[in-house]
KOLKOLMI-386184 format. One record per residue (C-alpha): y, x, z; chain. Coordinates in Angstrom, 3 decimals, decimal comma. Layout:
BEGIN
(rec (Y X Z) "A"),
...
//
This chain:
BEGIN
(rec (75,546 113,195 127,163) "A"),
(rec (75,344 113,025 123,172) "A"),
(rec (78,334 112,362 120,884) "A"),
(rec (78,078 110,355 117,772) "A"),
(rec (80,637 110,886 114,866) "A"),
(rec (79,681 108,252 112,072) "A"),
(rec (76,293 109,533 110,905) "A"),
(rec (76,141 112,569 113,010) "A"),
(rec (74,310 112,372 116,127) "A"),
(rec (75,245 115,320 117,965) "A"),
(rec (73,147 116,484 121,114) "A"),
(rec (76,177 117,951 123,009) "A"),
(rec (79,488 116,386 123,032) "A"),
(rec (81,736 119,666 121,762) "A"),
(rec (83,757 120,199 118,967) "A"),
(rec (85,223 123,443 117,996) "A"),
(rec (88,623 123,291 117,071) "A"),
(rec (90,111 124,168 114,058) "A"),
(rec (92,078 127,803 114,597) "A"),
(rec (93,917 129,326 111,482) "A"),
(rec (92,547 132,814 111,071) "A"),
(rec (89,793 132,305 113,316) "A"),
(rec (87,088 129,504 112,599) "A"),
(rec (86,119 130,956 109,329) "A"),
(rec (82,338 130,686 108,371) "A"),
(rec (81,520 134,062 110,388) "A"),
(rec (83,273 133,082 113,910) "A"),
(rec (81,753 129,364 113,162) "A"),
(rec (78,438 130,660 113,064) "A"),
(rec (78,565 133,166 116,468) "A"),
(rec (79,464 129,912 118,054) "A"),
(rec (76,704 127,796 116,670) "A"),
(rec (74,159 130,450 117,412) "A"),
(rec (75,017 130,573 121,017) "A"),
(rec (75,069 126,729 121,446) "A"),
(rec (71,980 126,670 119,528) "A"),
(rec (70,180 129,028 122,610) "A"),
(rec (70,313 125,861 124,565) "A"),
(rec (69,148 123,276 122,094) "A"),
(rec (72,534 122,117 121,444) "A"),
(rec (74,289 120,832 118,245) "A"),
(rec (77,999 119,965 118,116) "A"),
(rec (80,840 120,261 115,506) "A"),
(rec (82,565 123,458 114,200) "A"),
(rec (85,615 122,646 112,302) "A"),
(rec (87,257 124,998 109,468) "A"),
(rec (90,180 126,638 109,285) "A"),
(rec (93,067 123,958 108,336) "A"),
(rec (93,404 123,718 104,605) "A"),
(rec (96,492 121,713 102,922) "A"),
(rec (95,656 118,683 100,554) "A"),
(rec (98,028 119,905 97,661) "A"),
(rec (96,554 123,346 97,895) "A"),
(rec (93,029 122,203 97,804) "A"),
(rec (93,603 120,116 94,653) "A"),
(rec (94,974 123,235 93,112) "A"),
(rec (91,512 124,909 93,988) "A"),
(rec (93,459 128,104 94,996) "A"),
(rec (91,108 130,939 96,196) "A"),
(rec (92,467 130,940 99,728) "A"),
(rec (91,597 127,127 100,315) "A"),
(rec (88,285 127,218 98,515) "A"),
(rec (87,243 130,421 101,068) "A"),
(rec (88,568 127,871 103,871) "A"),
(rec (86,233 125,407 103,170) "A"),
(rec (82,900 127,058 102,529) "A"),
(rec (80,205 126,655 104,356) "A"),
(rec (76,731 128,266 105,344) "A"),
(rec (73,948 127,100 103,717) "A"),
(rec (72,548 125,913 107,081) "A"),
(rec (75,622 124,673 108,614) "A"),
(rec (75,758 121,095 109,404) "A"),
(rec (77,412 118,988 109,749) "A"),
(rec (80,128 120,541 107,242) "A"),
(rec (83,271 119,835 108,793) "A"),
(rec (86,731 120,461 107,231) "A"),
(rec (90,148 119,901 108,671) "A"),
(rec (92,721 118,452 106,056) "A"),
(rec (96,698 118,523 106,458) "A"),
(rec (98,636 116,802 104,442) "A"),
(rec (101,937 114,251 104,208) "A"),
(rec (101,297 112,292 101,197) "A"),
(rec (99,109 109,373 101,343) "A"),
(rec (97,989 109,778 97,603) "A"),
(rec (97,493 113,745 97,995) "A"),
(rec (95,540 113,476 100,947) "A"),
(rec (93,220 110,946 99,314) "A"),
(rec (92,916 113,063 96,435) "A"),
(rec (91,838 115,904 98,483) "A"),
(rec (89,183 113,789 100,441) "A"),
(rec (87,909 112,508 97,255) "A"),
(rec (87,412 116,038 96,034) "A"),
(rec (85,542 116,798 99,162) "A"),
(rec (83,181 114,069 99,110) "A"),
(rec (82,678 113,887 95,492) "A"),
(rec (81,884 117,612 94,850) "A"),
(rec (79,544 117,354 98,020) "A"),
(rec (81,913 119,770 99,889) "A"),
(rec (81,782 118,414 103,426) "A"),
(rec (79,991 115,888 105,874) "A"),
(rec (82,605 115,086 107,926) "A"),
(rec (86,908 115,234 107,386) "A"),
(rec (89,225 115,689 110,298) "A"),
(rec (92,985 115,221 109,589) "A"),
(rec (95,533 116,852 111,309) "A"),
(rec (98,133 115,189 113,229) "A"),
(rec (98,315 118,041 115,955) "A"),
(rec (100,130 121,168 114,467) "A"),
(rec (103,304 121,935 116,395) "A"),
(rec (104,638 124,918 114,447) "A"),
(rec (108,163 124,928 113,284) "A"),
(rec (106,916 125,182 109,421) "A"),
(rec (104,996 122,139 109,620) "A"),
(rec (106,955 119,749 111,658) "A"),
(rec (110,572 120,472 109,937) "A"),
(rec (108,625 119,141 107,064) "A"),
(rec (107,600 116,017 108,958) "A"),
(rec (104,198 117,227 109,356) "A"),
(rec (101,948 117,863 112,045) "A"),
(rec (102,593 116,426 115,567) "A"),
(rec (106,078 115,070 114,043) "A"),
(rec (104,490 112,902 111,393) "A"),
(rec (102,579 109,957 113,815) "A"),
(rec (106,308 109,277 114,661) "A"),
(rec (106,695 107,433 110,918) "A"),
(rec (104,131 104,588 112,004) "A"),
(rec (103,738 103,542 108,393) "A"),
(rec (103,126 106,901 106,807) "A"),
(rec (100,619 107,743 109,534) "A"),
(rec (98,834 104,397 108,468) "A"),
(rec (98,838 105,192 105,427) "A"),
(rec (97,529 108,348 105,222) "A"),
(rec (94,719 107,389 107,860) "A"),
(rec (93,944 104,474 105,732) "A"),
(rec (94,085 105,842 102,464) "A"),
(rec (91,700 109,144 103,655) "A"),
(rec (88,821 106,549 105,224) "A"),
(rec (88,749 104,352 102,150) "A"),
(rec (88,375 107,707 100,264) "A"),
(rec (85,728 108,805 101,981) "A"),
(rec (83,678 105,585 102,784) "A"),
(rec (81,488 105,379 99,257) "A"),
(rec (79,866 108,784 100,361) "A"),
(rec (79,420 108,030 104,136) "A"),
(rec (81,473 110,538 105,258) "A"),
(rec (83,465 110,034 108,606) "A"),
(rec (86,995 110,930 109,008) "A"),
(rec (88,549 111,555 112,352) "A"),
(rec (92,023 112,501 113,553) "A"),
(rec (93,641 114,811 116,008) "A"),
(rec (96,791 114,617 117,378) "A"),
(rec (99,099 115,430 120,097) "A"),
(rec (100,673 113,045 122,733) "A"),
(rec (104,167 112,911 120,557) "A"),
(rec (107,020 115,107 119,771) "A"),
(rec (108,228 115,279 123,279) "A"),
(rec (108,060 113,394 126,559) "A"),
(rec (110,932 110,907 125,171) "A"),
(rec (109,137 110,277 121,597) "A"),
(rec (105,262 109,494 122,902) "A"),
(rec (102,899 108,843 119,773) "A"),
(rec (99,376 108,713 121,138) "A"),
(rec (98,718 105,360 122,045) "A"),
(rec (100,012 103,706 119,066) "A"),
(rec (98,482 106,340 117,003) "A"),
(rec (95,029 105,916 118,417) "A"),
(rec (95,087 102,221 118,051) "A"),
(rec (96,024 102,328 114,446) "A"),
(rec (93,479 104,770 113,547) "A"),
(rec (90,746 103,039 115,229) "A"),
(rec (92,163 99,715 113,353) "A"),
(rec (91,767 101,977 110,115) "A"),
(rec (88,363 102,872 110,638) "A"),
(rec (88,352 106,389 111,746) "A"),
(rec (85,058 107,750 113,421) "A"),
(rec (86,504 109,360 116,267) "A"),
(rec (90,175 110,129 117,823) "A"),
(rec (90,773 113,739 119,645) "A"),
(rec (93,825 114,210 121,697) "A"),
(rec (95,523 117,612 122,436) "A"),
(rec (97,013 116,325 125,796) "A"),
(rec (100,488 118,226 125,036) "A"),
(rec (103,623 117,066 123,366) "A"),
(rec (104,827 119,549 120,499) "A"),
(rec (107,190 120,404 122,362) "A"),
(rec (105,251 121,521 125,291) "A"),
(rec (103,379 123,405 122,235) "A"),
(rec (100,894 125,909 124,325) "A"),
(rec (102,712 125,974 127,745) "A"),
(rec (102,229 124,501 130,823) "A"),
(rec (99,259 122,081 132,160) "A"),
(rec (97,531 119,958 129,469) "A"),
(rec (98,147 115,985 130,844) "A"),
(rec (94,689 115,086 131,277) "A"),
(rec (96,030 111,822 132,277) "A"),
(rec (97,115 110,699 128,585) "A"),
(rec (93,361 111,064 127,353) "A"),
(rec (92,259 108,468 130,204) "A"),
(rec (94,874 106,301 128,859) "A"),
(rec (93,972 106,533 125,230) "A"),
(rec (90,318 106,191 126,265) "A"),
(rec (91,430 102,642 127,961) "A"),
(rec (93,297 101,859 124,715) "A"),
(rec (90,642 102,643 122,511) "A"),
(rec (87,103 101,085 123,076) "A"),
(rec (85,590 100,884 119,565) "A"),
(rec (85,085 104,890 118,578) "A"),
(rec (84,695 108,225 120,807) "A"),
(rec (87,773 109,855 122,137) "A"),
(rec (87,778 113,153 122,886) "A"),
(rec (89,792 115,288 125,198) "A"),
(rec (91,604 118,823 124,285) "A"),
(rec (93,704 121,395 126,282) "A"),
(rec (93,052 123,375 129,047) "A"),
(rec (88,938 123,649 128,686) "A"),
(rec (88,733 127,729 129,587) "A"),
(rec (85,266 126,948 130,885) "A"),
(rec (82,117 124,475 130,687) "A"),
(rec (82,795 123,788 134,270) "A"),
(rec (86,415 122,589 132,655) "A"),
(rec (84,780 120,638 130,067) "A"),
(rec (82,775 118,704 132,550) "A"),
(rec (85,607 117,922 135,052) "A"),
(rec (87,766 116,575 131,777) "A"),
(rec (84,947 114,294 131,081) "A"),
(rec (84,678 113,110 134,628) "A"),
(rec (88,220 113,027 135,111) "A"),
(rec (89,212 110,733 132,256) "A"),
(rec (85,951 109,138 130,768) "A"),
(rec (86,427 110,829 127,374) "A"),
(rec (83,385 111,338 125,154) "A"),
(rec (83,513 115,042 124,634) "A"),
(rec (85,710 117,938 124,461) "A"),
(rec (87,564 120,010 121,649) "A"),
(rec (87,458 123,192 122,427) "A"),
(rec (90,042 125,812 120,974) "A"),
(rec (91,810 129,020 122,421) "A"),
(rec (88,865 128,981 125,438) "A"),
(rec (86,362 130,386 122,827) "A"),
(rec (88,606 133,066 121,801) "A"),
(rec (86,393 136,657 122,052) "A"),
(rec (83,984 134,541 123,935) "A"),
(rec (81,518 132,528 121,553) "A"),
(rec (78,807 132,450 124,224) "A"),
(rec (81,188 129,837 126,023) "A"),
(rec (79,302 127,387 123,428) "A"),
(rec (76,070 128,497 125,306) "A"),
(rec (77,668 127,592 128,762) "A"),
(rec (79,162 124,070 127,058) "A"),
(rec (75,276 123,184 126,005) "A"),
(rec (73,979 124,104 129,160) "A"),
(rec (76,471 122,257 131,281) "A"),
(rec (76,178 119,000 129,256) "A"),
(rec (72,565 119,259 129,702) "A"),
(rec (72,562 119,729 133,500) "A"),
(rec (71,537 123,467 133,702) "A"),
(rec (73,544 125,609 135,653) "A"),
(rec (73,145 128,602 133,378) "A"),
(rec (76,434 130,351 132,459) "A"),
(rec (76,679 133,677 130,244) "A"),
(rec (78,060 136,304 131,885) "A"),
(rec (77,551 139,459 129,355) "A"),
(rec (77,464 143,061 130,516) "A"),
(rec (79,786 145,246 128,199) "A"),
(rec (77,042 146,235 125,486) "A"),
(rec (76,419 142,478 124,608) "A"),
(rec (80,053 142,099 124,140) "A"),
(rec (79,917 145,126 122,107) "A"),
(rec (76,905 143,784 119,847) "A"),
(rec (78,408 140,446 119,431) "A"),
(rec (81,802 142,089 118,043) "A"),
(rec (79,649 144,598 116,089) "A"),
(rec (77,743 140,948 114,668) "A"),
(rec (81,143 139,665 114,111) "A"),
(rec (82,152 142,260 111,736) "A"),
(rec (78,873 142,166 109,708) "A"),
(rec (79,510 138,123 109,407) "A"),
(rec (83,175 138,650 108,329) "A"),
(rec (81,727 141,178 105,951) "A"),
(rec (79,552 138,559 104,510) "A"),
(rec (82,198 136,232 104,301) "A"),
(rec (84,567 138,064 102,320) "A"),
(rec (82,185 139,594 99,867) "A"),
(rec (82,308 136,398 97,621) "A"),
(rec (86,001 136,836 96,600) "A"),
(rec (86,536 140,605 97,764) "A"),
(rec (83,234 142,434 97,006) "A"),
(rec (84,961 145,929 96,684) "A"),
(rec (86,901 145,990 99,972) "A"),
(rec (84,916 143,129 101,951) "A"),
(rec (84,139 145,564 105,084) "A"),
(rec (87,929 146,738 105,393) "A"),
(rec (89,282 143,113 105,441) "A"),
(rec (86,363 142,060 107,875) "A"),
(rec (87,520 144,968 110,177) "A"),
(rec (91,149 144,204 109,502) "A"),
(rec (89,653 140,396 111,079) "A"),
(rec (88,567 141,663 113,849) "A"),
(rec (91,490 143,078 115,189) "A"),
(rec (93,073 140,178 115,938) "A"),
(rec (89,790 139,121 118,262) "A"),
(rec (89,743 142,701 119,992) "A"),
(rec (91,780 141,825 123,137) "A"),
(rec (90,004 138,552 123,465) "A"),
(rec (86,433 139,662 123,271) "A"),
(rec (87,378 143,074 125,977) "A"),
(rec (89,488 140,931 128,233) "A"),
(rec (88,683 142,048 131,732) "A"),
(rec (86,377 144,560 130,994) "A"),
(rec (87,590 148,427 131,961) "A"),
(rec (87,524 150,271 128,231) "A"),
(rec (90,906 152,189 128,468) "A"),
(rec (94,093 151,881 126,438) "A"),
(rec (92,918 154,542 123,905) "A"),
(rec (89,828 152,603 123,209) "A"),
(rec (91,570 149,129 122,870) "A"),
(rec (94,152 151,005 120,560) "A"),
(rec (91,812 152,822 118,034) "A"),
(rec (89,694 149,636 117,788) "A"),
(rec (93,180 147,937 116,901) "A"),
(rec (93,258 149,966 113,828) "A"),
(rec (89,816 149,899 112,896) "A"),
(rec (88,722 150,138 109,237) "A"),
(rec (85,202 149,971 108,841) "A"),
(rec (81,756 149,451 110,637) "A"),
(rec (81,131 152,759 111,206) "A"),
(rec (84,435 153,628 112,605) "A"),
(rec (83,941 150,450 115,124) "A"),
(rec (80,424 152,244 116,207) "A"),
(rec (81,756 155,310 116,763) "A"),
(rec (84,923 154,203 118,423) "A"),
(rec (82,348 151,942 121,208) "A"),
(rec (79,967 154,899 121,484) "A"),
(rec (81,443 156,502 124,813) "A"),
(rec (81,366 152,848 126,347) "A"),
(rec (79,174 152,191 129,408) "A"),
(rec (77,390 149,165 127,892) "A"),
(rec (75,835 148,479 131,511) "A"),
(rec (79,697 147,929 132,713) "A"),
(rec (78,746 144,195 134,126) "A"),
(rec (80,548 141,168 133,555) "A"),
(rec (83,989 141,495 135,290) "A"),
(rec (83,883 137,750 136,594) "A"),
(rec (87,722 136,079 137,387) "A"),
(rec (89,633 138,909 135,215) "A"),
(rec (87,625 137,608 131,987) "A"),
(rec (88,194 134,098 132,847) "A"),
(rec (91,008 131,552 131,798) "A"),
(rec (93,727 131,249 129,407) "A"),
(rec (93,965 133,361 126,292) "A"),
(rec (95,300 132,971 122,895) "A"),
(rec (98,706 131,502 122,121) "A"),
(rec (100,755 130,674 125,006) "A"),
(rec (104,643 130,512 125,434) "A"),
(rec (107,448 128,027 127,027) "A"),
(rec (107,946 124,665 125,884) "A"),
(rec (110,517 124,124 123,155) "A"),
(rec (112,620 122,769 120,876) "A"),
(rec (110,869 120,666 117,901) "A"),
(rec (111,692 121,464 114,318) "A"),
(rec (112,436 118,235 112,647) "A"),
(rec (113,720 117,107 109,496) "A"),
(rec (117,480 115,453 110,212) "A"),
(rec (117,391 112,011 111,598) "A"),
(rec (113,592 111,879 111,895) "A"),
(rec (113,546 110,586 115,009) "A"),
(rec (116,546 108,070 114,282) "A"),
(rec (114,072 105,396 112,906) "A"),
(rec (110,061 105,082 113,255) "A"),
(rec (110,385 103,799 109,706) "A"),
(rec (109,978 106,000 106,444) "A"),
(rec (113,239 105,610 104,800) "A"),
(rec (114,203 106,740 101,267) "A"),
(rec (115,081 110,466 102,365) "A"),
(rec (112,754 110,802 104,659) "A"),
(rec (109,892 109,834 101,769) "A"),
(rec (111,474 112,078 99,507) "A"),
(rec (111,390 115,155 102,072) "A"),
(rec (107,532 114,711 102,972) "A"),
(rec (106,918 114,323 98,952) "A"),
(rec (108,535 117,801 98,740) "A"),
(rec (106,745 119,246 101,764) "A"),
(rec (103,260 118,667 99,969) "A"),
(rec (104,436 120,857 97,199) "A"),
(rec (105,912 123,471 99,579) "A"),
(rec (102,595 123,938 101,389) "A"),
(rec (100,726 123,931 98,485) "A"),
(rec (100,316 127,880 98,826) "A"),
(rec (97,744 127,753 101,702) "A"),
//
């Protein structure tokens, strides 16, 4: 099973979801390397970057869109709420040859985004959604760079947008549509509604539809495709602390029963390599303290990597404060590298969870699907407010 996104023919129908603070160069490389062991090739999306911040070329935004020399396709996710600003950011990326694929974020459910009409709140305003997608596609077209969209079901169960948004995006010429099968109100709680992915696939017939939500294993990915008819899967939280999931995915979609079952020593080696890659990643902008930044970055990954393994609370606590590669080596030196894969305790959900919640929206946002003057002024100001990174 393959996947085509514009000119990119992918031997494995898998996309790494953009995750803030996670899908930087280092983590993307780890995931790519594991997929490559199966001969597979997928799409590995950068952390989300705001369009205005990119146009201002602040240091953080330029770091977010950095790619390895051998990374292909180079994939960047853009967030924006103003069509002119998004189009200008797309032009920057393609004219300066900084991306081979651009994904537009219409799925973020966090309050600081939705309260300004962005992310998963934006498709409710049909004309605004249409304008952003249309302008982005037109801006990327001369360079032959495909534009895709990632979205949620809608604001909540009473304000669903995904079918309308999917048809609009298809009509405006996107190369693929990814659906996280939860509403903004659902956040990361409960079970993703895979039946909605099937309905979107029925509604959108000319471009690939990708399913996202509750893909915790390669077997989940295969089941999603079988159950929904989707053309590929987007993997987010399922790969946290387990980049080898991409080896499993490559195997599963090629018909192999191989599944990675790393002993603790292999996990430790992967963590150590992750620190090294993070150090390289930070060295360009922070040569004096790149290793310290890398170690501070790896701390968030510790619990994910060690899920299910018996290492003790003290070791976990010390790793949560690690400040150097040598310090990491010293802490893990007393662990048993032969400890086998723990099975079920290492599987299943990881990362963000939490109950459903009220969605923070601009005043009167749901009154109409049209963009009135007040809402237009709000989203224009939101671009400026978001430019900090």
